[in-house]
N, CA, C and O atoms as CSV, one atom per row, in Angstrom:
chain,resi,resn,atom,element,x,y,z
A,1,UNK,N,N,0.813,-1.189,0.000
A,1,UNK,CA,C,0.000,0.000,0.000
A,1,UNK,C,C,0.860,1.258,0.000
A,1,UNK,O,O,0.629,2.171,-0.792
A,2,UNK,N,N,1.837,1.305,0.873
A,2,UNK,CA,C,2.647,2.514,1.054
A,2,UNK,C,C,3.474,2.838,-0.177
A,2,UNK,O,O,3.684,4.007,-0.500
A,3,UNK,N,N,3.953,1.788,-0.877
A,3,UNK,CA,C,4.841,2.062,-1.997
A,3,UNK,C,C,4.166,2.809,-3.129
A,3,UNK,O,O,4.752,3.736,-3.686
A,4,UNK,N,N,2.940,2.427,-3.485
A,4,UNK,CA,C,2.257,3.085,-4.592
A,4,UNK,C,C,1.960,4.546,-4.302
A,4,UNK,O,O,2.029,5.377,-5.208
A,5,UNK,N,N,1.637,4.873,-3.074
A,5,UNK,CA,C,1.305,6.244,-2.722
A,5,UNK,C,C,2.485,6.994,-2.125
A,5,UNK,O,O,2.329,8.102,-1.612
A,6,UNK,N,N,3.665,6.387,-2.192
A,6,UNK,CA,C,4.844,7.012,-1.610
A,6,UNK,C,C,5.194,8.291,-2.377
A,6,UNK,O,O,5.234,8.314,-3.607
A,7,UNK,N,N,5.440,9.333,-1.619
A,7,UNK,CA,C,5.800,10.622,-2.214
A,7,UNK,C,C,7.317,10.738,-2.282
A,7,UNK,O,O,8.022,10.313,-1.366
A,8,UNK,N,N,7.804,11.302,-3.348
A,8,UNK,CA,C,9.227,11.559,-3.524
A,8,UNK,C,C,9.454,13.058,-3.586
A,8,UNK,O,O,8.642,13.800,-4.139
A,9,UNK,N,N,10.542,13.487,-3.027
A,9,UNK,CA,C,10.980,14.866,-3.190
A,9,UNK,C,C,12.004,14.867,-4.308
A,9,UNK,O,O,13.090,14.304,-4.175
A,10,UNK,N,N,11.645,15.508,-5.411
A,10,UNK,CA,C,12.566,15.558,-6.556
A,10,UNK,C,C,12.832,17.004,-6.918
A,10,UNK,O,O,12.119,17.913,-6.491
A,11,UNK,N,N,13.870,17.201,-7.713
A,11,UNK,CA,C,14.220,18.525,-8.204
A,11,UNK,C,C,14.107,18.488,-9.720
A,11,UNK,O,O,14.768,17.693,-10.388
A,12,UNK,N,N,13.264,19.354,-10.247
A,12,UNK,CA,C,13.099,19.431,-11.700
A,12,UNK,C,C,13.844,20.648,-12.214
A,12,UNK,O,O,13.717,21.746,-11.673
A,13,UNK,N,N,14.619,20.440,-13.260
A,13,UNK,CA,C,15.263,21.580,-13.908
A,13,UNK,C,C,14.354,22.002,-15.065
A,13,UNK,O,O,14.196,21.279,-16.049
A,14,UNK,N,N,13.766,23.180,-14.921
A,14,UNK,CA,C,12.841,23.695,-15.929
A,14,UNK,C,C,13.438,24.988,-16.470
A,14,UNK,O,O,13.517,26.001,-15.776
A,15,UNK,N,N,13.851,24.921,-17.726
A,15,UNK,CA,C,14.494,26.030,-18.430
A,15,UNK,C,C,15.723,26.500,-17.673
A,15,UNK,O,O,16.784,25.892,-17.815
A,16,UNK,N,N,15.628,27.546,-16.880
A,16,UNK,CA,C,16.808,28.028,-16.163
A,16,UNK,C,C,16.610,28.006,-14.650
A,16,UNK,O,O,17.294,28.721,-13.918
A,17,UNK,N,N,15.671,27.185,-14.186
A,17,UNK,CA,C,15.317,27.163,-12.775
A,17,UNK,C,C,15.191,25.725,-12.275
A,17,UNK,O,O,14.654,24.861,-12.968
A,18,UNK,N,N,15.690,25.483,-11.067
A,18,UNK,CA,C,15.469,24.203,-10.401
A,18,UNK,C,C,14.285,24.365,-9.466
A,18,UNK,O,O,14.221,25.300,-8.668
A,19,UNK,N,N,13.342,23.424,-9.584
A,19,UNK,CA,C,12.110,23.512,-8.808
A,19,UNK,C,C,11.959,22.243,-7.976
A,19,UNK,O,O,11.918,21.145,-8.530
A,20,UNK,N,N,11.876,22.382,-6.645
A,20,UNK,CA,C,11.614,21.199,-5.822
A,20,UNK,C,C,10.129,20.842,-5.893
A,20,UNK,O,O,9.263,21.709,-5.777
A,21,UNK,N,N,9.853,19.553,-6.085
A,21,UNK,CA,C,8.470,19.099,-6.224
A,21,UNK,C,C,8.318,17.794,-5.450
A,21,UNK,O,O,9.215,16.951,-5.453
A,22,UNK,N,N,7.187,17.639,-4.796
A,22,UNK,CA,C,6.854,16.389,-4.125
A,22,UNK,C,C,5.848,15.667,-5.017
A,22,UNK,O,O,4.769,16.191,-5.292
A,23,UNK,N,N,6.203,14.462,-5.468
A,23,UNK,CA,C,5.373,13.751,-6.440
A,23,UNK,C,C,5.127,12.319,-5.986
A,23,UNK,O,O,5.879,11.769,-5.181
A,24,UNK,N,N,4.065,11.728,-6.514
A,24,UNK,CA,C,3.851,10.300,-6.333
A,24,UNK,C,C,4.925,9.554,-7.112
A,24,UNK,O,O,5.266,9.936,-8.231
A,25,UNK,N,N,5.453,8.495,-6.522
A,25,UNK,CA,C,6.534,7.725,-7.150
A,25,UNK,C,C,6.177,7.317,-8.585
A,25,UNK,O,O,7.009,7.405,-9.488
A,26,UNK,N,N,4.927,6.868,-8.783
A,26,UNK,CA,C,4.543,6.383,-10.115
A,26,UNK,C,C,4.403,7.509,-11.140
A,26,UNK,O,O,4.302,7.239,-12.337
A,27,UNK,N,N,4.396,8.738,-10.701
A,27,UNK,CA,C,4.285,9.871,-11.623
A,27,UNK,C,C,5.606,10.588,-11.868
A,27,UNK,O,O,5.654,11.540,-12.646
A,28,UNK,N,N,6.669,10.151,-11.221
A,28,UNK,CA,C,7.967,10.835,-11.350
A,28,UNK,C,C,8.404,10.967,-12.806
A,28,UNK,O,O,8.833,12.039,-13.235
A,29,UNK,N,N,8.297,9.888,-13.556
A,29,UNK,CA,C,8.710,9.901,-14.954
A,29,UNK,C,C,7.983,11.002,-15.733
A,29,UNK,O,O,8.596,11.725,-16.518
A,30,UNK,N,N,6.685,11.122,-15.510
A,30,UNK,CA,C,5.888,12.105,-16.246
A,30,UNK,C,C,6.278,13.535,-15.874
A,30,UNK,O,O,6.316,14.418,-16.732
A,31,UNK,N,N,6.565,13.755,-14.602
A,31,UNK,CA,C,7.036,15.079,-14.187
A,31,UNK,C,C,8.355,15.417,-14.863
A,31,UNK,O,O,8.542,16.536,-15.342
A,32,UNK,N,N,9.266,14.460,-14.902
A,32,UNK,CA,C,10.577,14.713,-15.522
A,32,UNK,C,C,10.435,14.959,-17.029
A,32,UNK,O,O,11.104,15.825,-17.593
A,33,UNK,N,N,9.571,14.200,-17.654
A,33,UNK,CA,C,9.336,14.404,-19.094
A,33,UNK,C,C,8.678,15.758,-19.357
A,33,UNK,O,O,9.011,16.426,-20.336
A,34,UNK,N,N,7.754,16.164,-18.498
A,34,UNK,CA,C,7.110,17.469,-18.634
A,34,UNK,C,C,8.141,18.583,-18.500
A,34,UNK,O,O,8.108,19.553,-19.257
A,35,UNK,N,N,9.051,18.452,-17.544
A,35,UNK,CA,C,10.101,19.457,-17.358
A,35,UNK,C,C,10.987,19.544,-18.602
A,35,UNK,O,O,11.369,20.637,-19.018
A,36,UNK,N,N,11.315,18.390,-19.197
A,36,UNK,CA,C,12.120,18.377,-20.429
A,36,UNK,C,C,11.381,19.071,-21.575
A,36,UNK,O,O,11.971,19.845,-22.329
A,37,UNK,N,N,10.079,18.781,-21.694
A,37,UNK,CA,C,9.277,19.394,-22.755
A,37,UNK,C,C,9.234,20.911,-22.595
A,37,UNK,O,O,9.417,21.650,-23.563
A,38,UNK,N,N,8.993,21.367,-21.376
A,38,UNK,CA,C,8.950,22.812,-21.124
A,38,UNK,C,C,10.291,23.436,-21.459
A,38,UNK,O,O,10.348,24.452,-22.152
A,39,UNK,N,N,11.363,22.845,-20.977
A,39,UNK,CA,C,12.701,23.399,-21.209
A,39,UNK,C,C,13.037,23.466,-22.692
A,39,UNK,O,O,13.530,24.485,-23.177
A,40,UNK,N,N,12.774,22.393,-23.403
A,40,UNK,CA,C,13.117,22.392,-24.833
A,40,UNK,C,C,12.256,23.385,-25.611
A,40,UNK,O,O,12.744,24.031,-26.539
A,41,UNK,N,N,10.991,23.513,-25.245
A,41,UNK,CA,C,10.114,24.462,-25.940
A,41,UNK,C,C,10.532,25.897,-25.657
A,41,UNK,O,O,10.611,26.714,-26.575
A,42,UNK,N,N,10.800,26.211,-24.397
A,42,UNK,CA,C,11.243,27.569,-24.057
A,42,UNK,C,C,12.588,27.859,-24.725
A,42,UNK,O,O,12.791,28.954,-25.250
A,43,UNK,N,N,13.500,26.899,-24.710
A,43,UNK,CA,C,14.802,27.101,-25.367
A,43,UNK,C,C,14.648,27.403,-26.850
A,43,UNK,O,O,15.336,28.268,-27.391
A,44,UNK,N,N,13.743,26.686,-27.499
A,44,UNK,CA,C,13.516,26.909,-28.935
A,44,UNK,C,C,13.028,28.332,-29.188
A,44,UNK,O,O,13.516,28.999,-30.100
A,45,UNK,N,N,12.073,28.803,-28.392
A,45,UNK,CA,C,11.570,30.166,-28.562
A,45,UNK,C,C,12.619,31.194,-28.146
A,45,UNK,O,O,12.732,32.250,-28.767
A,46,UNK,N,N,13.380,30.894,-27.107
A,46,UNK,CA,C,14.410,31.831,-26.647
A,46,UNK,C,C,15.487,32.022,-27.710
A,46,UNK,O,O,15.941,33.143,-27.941
A,47,UNK,N,N,15.896,30.934,-28.355
A,47,UNK,CA,C,16.895,31.036,-29.422
A,47,UNK,C,C,16.389,31.915,-30.566
A,47,UNK,O,O,17.144,32.689,-31.156
A,48,UNK,N,N,15.139,31.784,-30.856
A,48,UNK,CA,C,14.573,32.498,-31.993
A,48,UNK,C,C,14.252,33.964,-31.689
A,48,UNK,O,O,14.432,34.826,-32.550
A,49,UNK,N,N,13.779,34.256,-30.468
A,49,UNK,CA,C,13.263,35.591,-30.165
A,49,UNK,C,C,13.993,36.321,-29.039
A,49,UNK,O,O,13.505,37.347,-28.564
A,50,UNK,N,N,15.141,35.823,-28.604
A,50,UNK,CA,C,15.820,36.370,-27.424
A,50,UNK,C,C,15.987,37.890,-27.483
A,50,UNK,O,O,15.744,38.571,-26.487
A,51,UNK,N,N,16.388,38.421,-28.607
A,51,UNK,CA,C,16.626,39.866,-28.712
A,51,UNK,C,C,15.372,40.636,-29.125
A,51,UNK,O,O,15.369,41.867,-29.101
A,52,UNK,N,N,14.323,39.935,-29.498
A,52,UNK,CA,C,13.126,40.602,-30.012
A,52,UNK,C,C,11.967,40.628,-29.018
A,52,UNK,O,O,11.106,41.505,-29.088
A,53,UNK,N,N,11.945,39.663,-28.086
A,53,UNK,CA,C,10.815,39.539,-27.157
A,53,UNK,C,C,11.346,39.489,-25.726
A,53,UNK,O,O,12.493,39.112,-25.484
A,54,UNK,N,N,10.487,39.878,-24.786
A,54,UNK,CA,C,10.859,39.778,-23.371
A,54,UNK,C,C,10.817,38.305,-22.949
A,54,UNK,O,O,10.218,37.469,-23.625
A,55,UNK,N,N,11.458,38.009,-21.828
A,55,UNK,CA,C,11.445,36.639,-21.326
A,55,UNK,C,C,10.019,36.197,-21.015
A,55,UNK,O,O,9.654,35.044,-21.245
A,56,UNK,N,N,9.228,37.110,-20.497
A,56,UNK,CA,C,7.826,36.804,-20.186
A,56,UNK,C,C,7.067,36.412,-21.452
A,56,UNK,O,O,6.307,35.443,-21.442
A,57,UNK,N,N,7.266,37.154,-22.538
A,57,UNK,CA,C,6.589,36.825,-23.803
A,57,UNK,C,C,7.049,35.474,-24.323
A,57,UNK,O,O,6.246,34.700,-24.845
A,58,UNK,N,N,8.339,35.188,-24.183
A,58,UNK,CA,C,8.874,33.901,-24.628
A,58,UNK,C,C,8.240,32.765,-23.833
A,58,UNK,O,O,7.875,31.736,-24.400
A,59,UNK,N,N,8.109,32.949,-22.526
A,59,UNK,CA,C,7.468,31.923,-21.697
A,59,UNK,C,C,6.011,31.720,-22.091
A,59,UNK,O,O,5.536,30.586,-22.153
A,60,UNK,N,N,5.300,32.811,-22.358
A,60,UNK,CA,C,3.898,32.697,-22.784
A,60,UNK,C,C,3.793,31.995,-24.135
A,60,UNK,O,O,2.888,31.187,-24.346
A,61,UNK,N,N,4.700,32.296,-25.040
A,61,UNK,CA,C,4.684,31.637,-26.345
A,61,UNK,C,C,4.886,30.133,-26.175
A,61,UNK,O,O,4.223,29.335,-26.838
A,62,UNK,N,N,5.804,29.747,-25.286
A,62,UNK,CA,C,6.045,28.327,-25.034
A,62,UNK,C,C,4.815,27.675,-24.402
A,62,UNK,O,O,4.458,26.552,-24.759
A,63,UNK,N,N,4.165,28.372,-23.466
A,63,UNK,CA,C,2.956,27.827,-22.843
A,63,UNK,C,C,1.855,27.637,-23.876
A,63,UNK,O,O,1.144,26.632,-23.846
A,64,UNK,N,N,1.709,28.582,-24.779
A,64,UNK,CA,C,0.689,28.452,-25.825
A,64,UNK,C,C,1.011,27.262,-26.715
A,64,UNK,O,O,0.120,26.486,-27.062
A,65,UNK,N,N,2.273,27.113,-27.087
A,65,UNK,CA,C,2.707,26.002,-27.925
A,65,UNK,C,C,2.350,24.667,-27.268
A,65,UNK,O,O,1.738,23.804,-27.897
A,66,UNK,N,N,2.732,24.506,-26.005
A,66,UNK,CA,C,2.471,23.247,-25.297
A,66,UNK,C,C,0.969,23.032,-25.106
A,66,UNK,O,O,0.481,21.912,-25.258
A,67,UNK,N,N,0.244,24.081,-24.781
A,67,UNK,CA,C,-1.215,23.972,-24.592
A,67,UNK,C,C,-1.905,23.597,-25.891
A,67,UNK,O,O,-2.848,22.805,-25.890
A,68,UNK,N,N,-1.445,24.155,-26.989
A,68,UNK,CA,C,-2.017,23.832,-28.289
A,68,UNK,C,C,-1.820,22.353,-28.601
A,68,UNK,O,O,-2.744,21.689,-29.073
A,69,UNK,N,N,-0.626,21.837,-28.342
A,69,UNK,CA,C,-0.377,20.406,-28.554
A,69,UNK,C,C,-1.328,19.568,-27.689
A,69,UNK,O,O,-1.896,18.581,-28.156
A,70,UNK,N,N,-1.490,19.969,-26.442
A,70,UNK,CA,C,-2.375,19.257,-25.514
A,70,UNK,C,C,-3.817,19.263,-26.020
A,70,UNK,O,O,-4.479,18.225,-26.035
A,71,UNK,N,N,-4.299,20.431,-26.433
A,71,UNK,CA,C,-5.680,20.540,-26.909
A,71,UNK,C,C,-5.902,19.715,-28.166
A,71,UNK,O,O,-6.947,19.082,-28.316
A,72,UNK,N,N,-4.926,19.716,-29.074
A,72,UNK,CA,C,-5.056,18.902,-30.288
A,72,UNK,C,C,-5.112,17.428,-29.934
A,72,UNK,O,O,-5.935,16.688,-30.473
A,73,UNK,N,N,-4.244,17.000,-29.036
A,73,UNK,CA,C,-4.213,15.602,-28.627
A,73,UNK,C,C,-5.502,15.215,-27.911
A,73,UNK,O,O,-6.039,14.129,-28.127
A,74,UNK,N,N,-5.988,16.104,-27.066
A,74,UNK,CA,C,-7.250,15.855,-26.365
A,74,UNK,C,C,-8.382,15.691,-27.377
A,74,UNK,O,O,-9.246,14.830,-27.213
A,75,UNK,N,N,-8.377,16.514,-28.417
A,75,UNK,CA,C,-9.396,16.408,-29.460
A,75,UNK,C,C,-9.304,15.106,-30.228
A,75,UNK,O,O,-10.320,14.540,-30.632
A,76,UNK,N,N,-8.076,14.627,-30.430
A,76,UNK,CA,C,-7.884,13.354,-31.125
A,76,UNK,C,C,-8.381,12.180,-30.302
A,76,UNK,O,O,-8.728,11.136,-30.854
A,77,UNK,N,N,-8.418,12.339,-29.002
A,77,UNK,CA,C,-8.841,11.256,-28.112
A,77,UNK,C,C,-10.287,11.395,-27.661
A,77,UNK,O,O,-10.738,10.638,-26.801
A,78,UNK,N,N,-11.013,12.336,-28.219
A,78,UNK,CA,C,-12.409,12.534,-27.837
A,78,UNK,C,C,-13.250,11.421,-28.445
A,78,UNK,O,O,-13.333,11.285,-29.666
A,79,UNK,N,N,-13.859,10.646,-27.598
A,79,UNK,CA,C,-14.651,9.501,-28.068
A,79,UNK,C,C,-16.144,9.751,-27.976
A,79,UNK,O,O,-16.931,8.829,-28.193
A,80,UNK,N,N,-16.555,10.964,-27.663
A,80,UNK,CA,C,-17.983,11.221,-27.465
A,80,UNK,C,C,-18.799,10.914,-28.722
A,80,UNK,O,O,-19.922,10.423,-28.620
A,81,UNK,N,N,-18.256,11.194,-29.891
A,81,UNK,CA,C,-18.984,10.898,-31.130
A,81,UNK,C,C,-19.222,9.401,-31.262
A,81,UNK,O,O,-20.321,8.979,-31.623
A,82,UNK,N,N,-18.202,8.592,-30.973
A,82,UNK,CA,C,-18.342,7.136,-31.040
A,82,UNK,C,C,-19.287,6.632,-29.957
A,82,UNK,O,O,-20.079,5.719,-30.190
A,83,UNK,N,N,-19.202,7.230,-28.776
A,83,UNK,CA,C,-20.096,6.842,-27.688
A,83,UNK,C,C,-21.554,7.082,-28.071
A,83,UNK,O,O,-22.422,6.259,-27.778
A,84,UNK,N,N,-21.819,8.207,-28.725
A,84,UNK,CA,C,-23.187,8.516,-29.162
A,84,UNK,C,C,-23.683,7.514,-30.198
A,84,UNK,O,O,-24.834,7.080,-30.155
A,85,UNK,N,N,-22.807,7.154,-31.124
A,85,UNK,CA,C,-23.177,6.186,-32.158
A,85,UNK,C,C,-23.459,4.826,-31.526
A,85,UNK,O,O,-24.453,4.178,-31.853
A,86,UNK,N,N,-22.576,4.394,-30.614
A,86,UNK,CA,C,-22.776,3.107,-29.950
A,86,UNK,C,C,-24.051,3.098,-29.123
A,86,UNK,O,O,-24.773,2.102,-29.097
A,87,UNK,N,N,-24.320,4.183,-28.464
A,87,UNK,CA,C,-25.543,4.279,-27.672
A,87,UNK,C,C,-26.766,4.178,-28.569
A,87,UNK,O,O,-27.728,3.480,-28.246
A,88,UNK,N,N,-26.725,4.864,-29.675
A,88,UNK,CA,C,-27.839,4.828,-30.619
A,88,UNK,C,C,-28.039,3.420,-31.183
A,88,UNK,O,O,-29.165,2.933,-31.283
A,89,UNK,N,N,-26.931,2.778,-31.546
A,89,UNK,CA,C,-27.022,1.409,-32.068
A,89,UNK,C,C,-27.545,0.435,-31.002
A,89,UNK,O,O,-28.346,-0.450,-31.302
A,90,UNK,N,N,-27.092,0.602,-29.776
A,90,UNK,CA,C,-27.561,-0.246,-28.688
A,90,UNK,C,C,-29.061,-0.100,-28.484
A,90,UNK,O,O,-29.765,-1.092,-28.295
A,91,UNK,N,N,-29.546,1.125,-28.521
A,91,UNK,CA,C,-30.989,1.360,-28.359
A,91,UNK,C,C,-31.763,0.715,-29.500
A,91,UNK,O,O,-32.830,0.137,-29.290
A,92,UNK,N,N,-31.222,0.818,-30.703
A,92,UNK,CA,C,-31.894,0.249,-31.868
A,92,UNK,C,C,-31.940,-1.281,-31.749
A,92,UNK,O,O,-32.970,-1.893,-32.032
A,93,UNK,N,N,-30.853,-1.886,-31.341
A,93,UNK,CA,C,-30.798,-3.348,-31.180
A,93,UNK,C,C,-31.776,-3.801,-30.101
A,93,UNK,O,O,-32.510,-4.772,-30.280
A,94,UNK,N,N,-31.776,-3.081,-28.974
A,94,UNK,CA,C,-32.701,-3.416,-27.884
A,94,UNK,C,C,-34.148,-3.288,-28.314
A,94,UNK,O,O,-34.990,-4.099,-27.928
A,95,UNK,N,N,-34.446,-2.248,-29.131
A,95,UNK,CA,C,-35.808,-2.070,-29.619
A,95,UNK,C,C,-36.226,-3.227,-30.502
A,95,UNK,O,O,-37.357,-3.702,-30.403
A,96,UNK,N,N,-35.332,-3.690,-31.366
A,96,UNK,CA,C,-35.641,-4.775,-32.284
A,96,UNK,C,C,-35.788,-6.099,-31.542
A,96,UNK,O,O,-36.637,-6.923,-31.884
A,97,UNK,N,N,-34.969,-6.291,-30.543
A,97,UNK,CA,C,-35.045,-7.568,-29.781
A,97,UNK,C,C,-36.285,-7.573,-28.939
A,97,UNK,O,O,-36.543,-8.542,-28.225
């Protein structure tokens, strides 16, 4: 029981900052991967816009980039249309039986 819910104190390096975080052991990998994604995205925007945009704007651009990827992926995994079709077919089958 204790192992699955065991909390770890880890340090994530995100862009130019180390952040202490307490995480569930089974989620550590995802936190580390998220930190890598944030760092690489911010670095990409920083390389491109360092002299043209403020650091705050660069961070917002990276957040929008990552959020856009998330929203697209969430849309790809939306099963509500299939659920509606299956529900309709189930009702039709039940009516016929």
